[in-house]
Residue frames as a rotation matrix with the C-alpha (Angstrom) as fourth column:
MET 1
0.357 -0.824 -0.441 -17.88
0.621 0.561 -0.546 -12.99
0.697 -0.079 0.712 1.18
ALA 2
0.696 -0.135 -0.705 -16.17
0.628 -0.361 0.690 -11.80
-0.348 -0.923 -0.166 4.34
PRO 3
0.966 -0.254 -0.056 -14.09
-0.255 -0.879 -0.403 -8.65
0.054 0.404 -0.913 3.92
ASP 4
0.260 -0.933 0.250 -10.86
-0.741 -0.027 0.671 -10.32
-0.619 -0.360 -0.698 5.04
GLN 5
0.434 -0.023 0.901 -11.18
0.377 0.913 -0.159 -13.04
-0.818 0.408 0.405 2.40
PRO 6
-0.691 -0.695 -0.197 -9.00
0.064 -0.331 0.942 -12.76
-0.720 0.638 0.273 -0.71
PRO 7
0.046 0.787 -0.615 -11.09
-0.724 -0.398 -0.564 -11.47
-0.688 0.471 0.552 -3.63
GLU 8
-0.433 -0.307 -0.848 -9.69
-0.858 0.428 0.284 -14.29
0.276 0.850 -0.448 -5.74
ALA 9
-0.863 -0.006 0.506 -11.22
-0.289 0.826 -0.483 -17.01
-0.415 -0.563 -0.715 -3.53
LEU 10
-0.566 0.671 -0.479 -13.68
-0.323 0.354 0.878 -19.33
0.758 0.652 0.016 -5.18
LYS 11
0.459 0.616 -0.641 -14.59
0.458 0.454 0.764 -20.61
0.762 -0.644 -0.074 -1.69
PRO 12
0.738 -0.192 0.646 -13.94
-0.563 -0.703 0.434 -18.97
0.371 -0.685 -0.627 1.73
LEU 13
-0.189 -0.880 -0.436 -10.65
-0.121 0.461 -0.879 -19.82
0.974 -0.113 -0.194 3.37
THR 14
0.618 0.307 -0.724 -10.59
0.609 0.394 0.688 -21.36
0.496 -0.866 0.057 6.82
PRO 15
0.948 -0.307 0.079 -8.81
-0.288 -0.732 0.617 -19.40
-0.132 -0.608 -0.783 9.66
THR 16
0.313 -0.885 0.345 -5.68
0.219 0.420 0.881 -21.59
-0.924 -0.200 0.325 9.30
GLU 17
0.140 -0.227 0.964 -5.67
0.987 0.114 -0.116 -21.17
-0.083 0.967 0.240 5.49
MET 18
0.899 0.214 0.383 -6.06
0.260 -0.963 -0.074 -17.38
0.353 0.166 -0.921 6.00
VAL 19
0.723 -0.687 -0.072 -2.96
-0.199 -0.308 0.930 -17.25
-0.661 -0.659 -0.359 8.22
ILE 20
-0.026 -0.744 0.668 -0.91
0.617 0.514 0.596 -19.13
-0.787 0.428 0.445 5.58
TRP 21
0.376 0.279 0.884 -2.35
0.907 -0.308 -0.288 -16.99
0.192 0.909 -0.369 2.76
GLN 22
0.999 0.025 0.031 -1.59
0.017 -0.968 0.249 -13.74
0.037 -0.248 -0.968 4.58
GLU 23
0.399 -0.916 0.033 1.99
-0.050 0.014 0.999 -14.84
-0.916 -0.400 -0.040 5.22
LEU 24
-0.127 -0.391 0.912 2.50
0.877 0.386 0.287 -15.81
-0.464 0.836 0.294 1.57
ARG 25
0.630 0.433 0.644 0.93
0.702 -0.673 -0.234 -12.49
0.332 0.600 -0.728 0.45
ARG 26
0.908 -0.294 -0.299 3.13
-0.008 -0.725 0.688 -10.54
-0.419 -0.622 -0.661 2.82
PHE 27
-0.097 -0.995 -0.037 6.21
-0.292 -0.007 0.956 -11.91
-0.951 0.104 -0.290 1.10
GLU 28
0.811 0.538 0.229 4.75
0.073 0.297 -0.952 -12.18
-0.580 0.789 0.202 -2.39
GLY 29
0.836 -0.494 -0.238 7.38
-0.347 -0.140 -0.927 -13.15
0.425 0.858 -0.289 -4.94
ARG 30
-0.231 -0.932 0.280 9.74
-0.863 0.064 -0.501 -14.41
0.449 -0.358 -0.819 -2.26
THR 31
-0.112 0.172 -0.979 10.05
0.120 0.980 0.158 -17.88
0.986 -0.099 -0.130 -0.76
VAL 32
0.208 0.249 0.946 8.53
-0.936 -0.230 0.267 -18.34
0.284 -0.941 0.185 2.69
THR 33
-0.751 -0.599 -0.278 10.20
-0.504 0.792 -0.345 -21.25
0.427 -0.119 -0.897 4.47
ASN 34
-0.053 0.692 -0.720 8.25
0.199 0.714 0.671 -24.25
0.979 -0.108 -0.175 5.71
GLU 35
-0.492 -0.230 -0.840 9.39
0.841 0.123 -0.526 -23.45
0.224 -0.965 0.133 9.23
ALA 36
-0.989 0.143 -0.046 8.07
-0.128 -0.961 -0.244 -19.90
-0.080 -0.235 0.969 9.04
LEU 37
-0.358 0.916 -0.180 4.68
-0.573 -0.063 0.817 -21.05
0.738 0.395 0.547 7.78
THR 38
-0.006 0.379 -0.925 4.31
0.471 0.817 0.332 -23.86
0.882 -0.434 -0.184 10.30
SER 39
-0.722 -0.301 -0.623 5.30
0.690 -0.235 -0.685 -21.58
0.059 -0.924 0.377 13.16
ARG 40
-0.868 0.472 0.153 2.66
-0.448 -0.878 0.170 -19.04
0.214 0.079 0.974 12.09
VAL 41
-0.043 0.875 -0.481 0.01
-0.319 0.445 0.837 -21.75
0.947 0.189 0.261 12.29
LEU 42
-0.532 -0.303 -0.790 1.19
0.503 0.638 -0.583 -23.03
0.681 -0.708 -0.187 15.71
PRO 43
-0.983 0.166 0.084 -0.42
-0.168 -0.598 -0.783 -20.20
-0.080 -0.784 0.616 17.71
LEU 44
-0.269 0.944 -0.191 -3.79
-0.850 -0.139 0.508 -21.19
0.453 0.299 0.840 16.30
ARG 45
-0.062 0.200 -0.978 -3.50
0.065 0.978 0.196 -24.65
0.996 -0.051 -0.074 17.90
ARG 46
0.870 0.326 0.370 -4.42
-0.361 -0.092 0.928 -25.45
0.336 -0.941 0.038 21.48
ARG 47
0.134 -0.909 0.394 -1.44
-0.990 -0.144 0.005 -26.04
0.052 -0.390 -0.919 23.77
ASP 48
0.112 -0.064 0.992 -2.15
-0.449 0.887 0.108 -29.78
-0.887 -0.457 0.071 24.14
GLU 49
0.926 0.193 0.324 -1.91
0.194 0.492 -0.849 -30.32
-0.324 0.849 0.418 20.39
THR 50
-0.122 -0.979 0.161 1.29
0.703 0.030 0.711 -30.56
-0.701 0.200 0.685 18.38
GLY 51
-0.249 -0.107 -0.963 2.21
-0.368 -0.909 0.196 -27.91
-0.896 0.403 0.187 15.85
CYS 52
0.794 0.482 -0.370 1.49
-0.470 0.101 -0.877 -27.93
-0.385 0.870 0.307 12.20
SER 53
0.085 -0.791 0.606 3.62
0.254 0.605 0.755 -30.53
-0.963 0.090 0.252 10.46
ILE 54
-0.709 -0.407 -0.576 5.05
-0.451 -0.366 0.814 -30.25
-0.541 0.837 0.076 6.95
ALA 55
-0.854 0.459 0.245 2.49
0.516 0.688 0.510 -32.85
0.065 0.562 -0.825 5.75
GLU 56
0.082 0.907 -0.414 -0.35
0.834 -0.289 -0.470 -30.72
-0.546 -0.307 -0.780 7.17
LEU 57
-0.157 -0.212 -0.964 1.18
-0.169 -0.956 0.238 -27.61
-0.973 0.201 0.115 5.54
ARG 58
-0.982 -0.185 -0.019 1.20
-0.062 0.227 0.972 -29.36
-0.176 0.956 -0.235 2.14
LEU 59
-0.445 0.884 0.140 -2.49
0.895 0.440 0.072 -30.16
0.003 0.158 -0.987 2.59
TYR 60
0.230 0.491 -0.840 -3.35
0.458 -0.817 -0.352 -26.51
-0.859 -0.304 -0.413 3.52
ILE 61
-0.567 -0.514 -0.644 -1.35
-0.330 -0.574 0.749 -25.31
-0.755 0.637 0.156 0.50
LEU 62
-0.925 0.250 0.287 -3.28
0.380 0.582 0.719 -27.71
0.013 0.774 -0.633 -1.76
LYS 63
-0.050 0.978 -0.201 -6.59
0.961 -0.007 -0.277 -26.44
-0.273 -0.207 -0.940 -0.41
ILE 64
0.081 -0.014 -0.997 -5.57
0.072 -0.997 0.020 -22.81
-0.994 -0.073 -0.080 -0.83
ARG 65
-0.890 -0.421 -0.173 -4.42
-0.160 -0.067 0.985 -23.50
-0.426 0.904 -0.008 -4.41
ARG 66
-0.663 0.679 0.315 -7.80
0.744 0.555 0.371 -25.02
0.077 0.481 -0.873 -5.22
LYS 67
0.239 0.802 -0.547 -9.77
0.847 -0.447 -0.286 -22.19
-0.474 -0.395 -0.787 -3.66
LEU 68
0.203 -0.212 -0.956 -7.73
-0.079 -0.977 0.200 -19.43
-0.976 0.035 -0.215 -5.32
ALA 69
-0.702 -0.433 0.566 -7.16
0.459 0.332 0.824 -21.00
-0.544 0.838 -0.034 -8.75
PRO 70
0.476 -0.751 0.457 -6.67
0.875 0.352 -0.333 -19.77
0.089 0.558 0.825 -11.39
SER 71
0.899 -0.012 0.437 -5.80
0.047 -0.991 -0.124 -16.22
0.435 0.132 -0.891 -10.29
VAL 72
0.445 -0.788 0.425 -2.75
-0.888 -0.327 0.324 -17.10
-0.117 -0.521 -0.845 -8.18
THR 73
0.562 -0.392 -0.728 0.04
-0.013 0.876 -0.482 -19.67
0.827 0.280 0.487 -8.26
ILE 74
0.678 -0.444 0.585 1.80
-0.671 -0.051 0.739 -21.00
-0.299 -0.894 -0.333 -5.18
LEU 75
0.433 -0.628 -0.646 5.11
-0.438 0.480 -0.760 -22.47
0.788 0.612 -0.067 -6.21
ASN 76
0.980 -0.192 0.050 6.86
0.064 0.544 0.837 -25.14
-0.187 -0.817 0.546 -4.15
GLU 77
0.278 -0.960 -0.043 10.54
-0.800 -0.207 -0.564 -24.52
0.532 0.191 -0.825 -3.58
TRP 78
0.674 0.139 -0.725 11.41
0.038 0.975 0.221 -28.11
0.737 -0.176 0.652 -2.79
GLY 79
0.111 -0.614 -0.782 12.90
0.872 0.438 -0.220 -28.52
0.477 -0.657 0.584 0.65
ARG 80
-0.870 -0.473 0.140 12.64
0.381 -0.825 -0.418 -24.79
0.313 -0.310 0.898 1.38
GLY 81
-0.570 0.708 -0.418 9.09
0.178 -0.389 -0.904 -23.52
-0.802 -0.589 0.095 1.31
TYR 82
0.082 0.712 0.698 6.50
0.967 0.112 -0.227 -21.80
-0.240 0.694 -0.679 -0.91
LYS 83
-0.871 -0.325 -0.369 6.31
0.194 -0.916 0.351 -18.69
-0.452 0.234 0.861 -3.07
LEU 84
0.237 0.971 -0.027 3.17
0.530 -0.153 -0.834 -16.79
-0.814 0.184 -0.551 -4.07
VAL 85
-0.913 -0.403 -0.066 3.08
0.150 -0.481 0.864 -15.56
-0.380 0.779 0.500 -7.69
ARG 86
0.104 0.963 -0.249 0.05
-0.048 -0.245 -0.968 -13.77
-0.993 0.112 0.021 -9.08
ARG 87
-0.241 -0.067 0.968 -0.83
0.888 0.388 0.248 -14.47
-0.392 0.919 -0.034 -12.69
GLN 88
-0.801 -0.055 -0.596 -0.80
-0.145 -0.948 0.283 -11.52
-0.580 0.314 0.752 -15.01
ALA 89
0.319 0.948 0.006 -4.01
-0.040 0.020 -0.999 -10.79
-0.947 0.319 0.045 -16.89
GLU 90
-0.261 -0.419 0.870 -3.69
0.804 0.404 0.436 -11.84
-0.534 0.813 0.231 -20.48
ALA 91
-0.760 -0.067 -0.647 -3.51
-0.205 -0.919 0.336 -9.06
-0.617 0.388 0.685 -23.05
VAL 92
0.188 0.940 0.285 -6.70
0.260 0.232 -0.937 -8.57
-0.947 0.251 -0.200 -25.03
């Protein structure tokens, strides 16, 4: 696995997914707005394409959730954005 990939990843993240993941990780435990996440993805797009829409963002979040499950949880703050919460290891 590439060194920049999250150790929790069941499958490697795409470059766009990595940008979203890094932004969520940077503000772990706090809500990152939809606008902040979509604007972070925009520079990855060619100039003749439109930016990342909220619908696309939802799809990327779904893919990230599947690839990082069950070690992390990405909560949806409806109408606001997303929040990364890491699951605590269960006591033995």
